[in-house]
N, C-alpha and C positions, 0 to 999 in steps of 0.2 A: 947486668945485674937485677934480678925481680925484685919488687917491693916485698915486704914482709908485712902479713896481715896478722893479727891474732884475733881469732875467733872464739866467742864465748859459749858458744852452743855446744851440745853434746854431740851431735853429729859430725863424723870426719869427713870433710869436703876436699876435694883436689881441684886444682887450678894449675893449668899450664902458664898463667900470666902473672901469677904471684906466689910468693911461699907462704903457706898458711900454718900458724902455729896454734893448736889446739889447747885452751886451757877454760875448760869449762867453770862457770861460777858456782853451778847446783851440783851437789853431790846426793844421788838418790841411793837411800839406805831404807832396810825395812823397818816399820814402826811396831811398837807393841801393841796389840790389837785386842780390844774389849769385844768377846764374843757376844756380849749381851747388846751391843750395838745393832746386831742383826735381829732383834726382837724388836725393834722401833718401827714405827710408820714414817715412811717417808713420801713426801709430794714430788719432790724432784730428786734426780740423779744425774748430775753433770760430769761430763768428761770434757777435758778441754787439751788441746794439742796444737802445734804449730806446723802448719804444711810448708813444706819446701819446695 
């Protein structure tokens, strides 16, 4: 019997060694966007991501 692992990431991973249950803690939904924010001047634009 394979061990069971709960993954809180959104990406589906597969493994032959364990049974993986995917339960993401973050739900991505569109936000209301104020178009006037585009008229602002910004010094930084930062994108963040997790590399697997």
